[in-house]
C-alpha positions as CSV (number, residue, x, y, z in Angstrom):
1,M,-28.2,-2.6,7.3
2,A,-28.5,-1.1,10.7
3,R,-26.9,2.3,11.3
4,Q,-24.1,2.4,13.8
5,R,-24.6,4.8,16.7
6,Y,-21.8,6.4,18.5
7,S,-21.8,8.0,22.0
8,P,-19.1,10.2,23.5
9,I,-17.1,9.0,26.4
10,I,-16.2,11.7,28.9
11,F,-13.6,11.4,31.6
12,D,-14.0,14.0,34.4
13,D,-11.4,14.0,37.1
14,C,-10.0,10.7,35.9
15,R,-6.7,9.7,37.3
16,V,-4.4,7.2,35.7
17,P,-1.9,5.4,38.0
18,K,1.7,6.0,37.1
19,E,2.3,2.4,36.2
20,N,-0.4,2.5,33.6
21,M,1.0,5.5,31.7
22,L,2.1,4.9,28.2
23,G,5.2,6.9,27.7
24,E,6.1,10.2,29.4
25,P,3.7,13.0,30.0
26,G,3.6,15.4,27.0
27,Q,5.0,12.7,24.6
28,G,1.7,11.3,23.4
29,S,1.8,13.0,20.0
30,K,5.3,11.8,19.4
31,I,4.4,8.2,20.3
32,M,1.3,8.3,18.1
33,L,3.4,9.5,15.2
34,Q,5.9,6.7,15.7
35,T,3.0,4.3,15.6
36,L,1.8,5.8,12.4
37,D,5.3,5.3,10.8
38,A,5.2,1.6,11.6
39,G,1.7,1.4,10.4
40,R,2.7,2.9,7.1
41,L,5.2,0.1,6.6
42,S,2.3,-2.4,7.0
43,I,0.2,-0.6,4.5
44,A,3.2,-0.5,2.1
45,A,3.6,-4.2,2.5
46,M,-0.1,-4.7,1.7
47,G,0.3,-2.6,-1.4
48,L,3.3,-4.6,-2.4
49,G,1.4,-7.8,-1.9
50,C,-1.6,-6.5,-3.9
51,A,0.7,-5.4,-6.8
52,Q,2.5,-8.8,-6.7
53,G,-0.8,-10.7,-6.7
54,A,-2.3,-8.7,-9.6
55,Y,0.9,-9.1,-11.6
56,E,1.0,-12.8,-11.1
57,L,-2.6,-13.2,-12.3
58,A,-1.9,-10.9,-15.3
59,L,1.2,-12.8,-16.3
60,A,-0.5,-16.2,-16.0
61,Y,-3.5,-15.0,-18.0
62,A,-1.2,-13.4,-20.7
63,Q,0.7,-16.7,-21.0
64,E,-2.6,-18.7,-21.5
65,R,-4.9,-16.4,-23.5
66,K,-4.5,-16.8,-27.2
67,Q,-5.3,-14.2,-29.8
68,F,-4.4,-14.4,-33.5
69,G,-2.8,-17.8,-33.0
70,K,-0.4,-16.9,-30.2
71,V,-0.5,-16.2,-26.5
72,I,-1.0,-12.5,-25.8
73,S,2.2,-12.3,-23.7
74,Q,4.1,-12.5,-27.0
75,F,2.6,-9.2,-28.2
76,Q,5.0,-6.3,-27.6
77,A,2.4,-4.1,-25.9
78,I,1.5,-6.8,-23.4
79,S,5.1,-7.9,-22.8
80,F,6.2,-4.3,-22.2
81,K,3.3,-3.7,-19.8
82,L,4.3,-6.9,-17.8
83,A,7.9,-5.9,-17.8
84,D,7.1,-2.5,-16.4
85,M,4.9,-4.1,-13.7
86,A,7.7,-6.4,-12.7
87,M,10.2,-3.6,-12.5
88,K,7.9,-1.3,-10.4
89,I,7.1,-4.2,-8.0
90,E,10.8,-4.9,-7.6
91,L,11.6,-1.2,-6.9
92,A,8.7,-1.1,-4.4
93,R,10.0,-4.2,-2.7
94,T,13.5,-2.9,-2.4
95,F,12.5,0.4,-1.0
96,L,10.1,-1.2,1.5
97,Y,12.8,-3.5,2.7
98,K,15.2,-0.5,3.2
99,A,12.5,1.3,5.2
100,C,11.9,-1.8,7.3
101,W,15.7,-2.2,7.8
102,L,15.9,1.3,9.1
103,K,13.1,0.6,11.6
104,D,14.6,-2.7,12.7
105,T,18.0,-1.1,13.3
106,K,16.4,1.7,15.3
107,Q,17.3,4.5,12.9
108,P,15.0,7.3,11.9
109,F,12.5,6.1,9.3
110,T,9.7,8.6,9.1
111,K,10.6,9.8,5.6
112,E,11.2,6.4,4.3
113,A,8.0,5.0,5.8
114,A,6.0,7.7,4.1
115,M,7.8,7.2,0.8
116,A,7.3,3.4,1.0
117,K,3.7,3.7,1.8
118,L,3.1,6.3,-0.9
119,Y,5.1,4.4,-3.6
120,C,3.7,0.9,-2.8
121,S,0.1,2.1,-2.7
122,E,0.5,4.0,-6.0
123,I,2.2,1.0,-7.6
124,A,-0.6,-1.3,-6.4
125,K,-3.0,1.1,-8.2
126,E,-0.9,1.1,-11.4
127,V,-0.3,-2.7,-11.5
128,A,-3.9,-3.6,-10.6
129,D,-5.1,-1.3,-13.4
130,A,-2.7,-2.8,-15.9
131,A,-3.6,-6.3,-14.8
132,V,-7.3,-5.5,-15.4
133,Q,-6.4,-4.1,-18.8
134,I,-4.5,-7.2,-19.8
135,H,-7.5,-9.3,-18.8
136,G,-9.7,-7.1,-21.0
137,G,-13.5,-7.4,-20.2
138,Y,-12.8,-10.4,-18.0
139,G,-10.8,-8.2,-15.7
140,L,-14.0,-6.7,-14.2
141,M,-15.8,-10.0,-13.7
142,K,-16.0,-11.5,-10.2
143,E,-15.1,-14.9,-11.7
144,Y,-11.6,-13.5,-12.2
145,N,-9.7,-12.7,-9.0
146,V,-7.9,-9.7,-10.6
147,E,-11.0,-7.5,-10.1
148,R,-10.6,-8.0,-6.3
149,F,-7.1,-6.6,-6.5
150,Y,-8.4,-3.7,-8.5
151,R,-11.0,-3.0,-5.8
152,D,-8.7,-3.6,-2.8
153,Q,-5.9,-1.3,-3.9
154,R,-8.0,1.8,-3.4
155,L,-8.1,1.5,0.4
156,L,-4.3,1.5,0.4
157,Q,-4.1,5.1,-0.8
158,I,-6.2,6.1,2.2
159,G,-5.1,4.0,5.2
160,E,-2.4,5.4,7.6
161,G,-2.7,8.8,5.7
162,T,-3.7,9.6,2.2
163,S,-1.2,9.9,-0.6
164,E,-1.4,13.7,-0.2
165,I,-0.6,13.4,3.5
166,Q,2.4,11.2,2.7
167,R,3.6,13.9,0.3
168,M,3.3,16.5,3.1
169,V,5.3,14.2,5.5
170,I,8.0,13.7,2.9
171,A,8.1,17.4,2.0
172,K,8.5,18.3,5.7
173,Q,11.2,15.6,6.2
174,I,13.3,17.0,3.2
175,G,13.1,20.5,4.6
176,C,10.3,22.1,2.6
């Protein structure tokens, strides 16, 4: 694979016409942070979708896979794991919808965007891990789509700010 090369771009004495300005002078950082907030909602939605997809595959597998004469979804350990997955996904969905509603109604949503992004990406991790566990050894084989959710969820904890960054944003928003 060829290595990507990057070169700096330098603007000396560059003038931007007033009609091409994005926002007011001195407001660039604020605009960029607002863009990040909206992006966090997108990452949260991806996390929610990842969790939902992994859950659906695990549920279907648990309802088909037989062990000791019955489907594994009838075993308490598996059914409790699936119940927890369903509950966490619903909580993630509800909070994400609240954060999106705040944005859509032009209310402040920085804290909620960070919380939704953090929670949905962490739930994607938990649910994907549990889904792989329910699949057993098959969960890591490329022939089973659940392994893709397990791989994909990792990026969600990094994009639009790591989980640690989200915690910093939340802490600042609550006055810490």
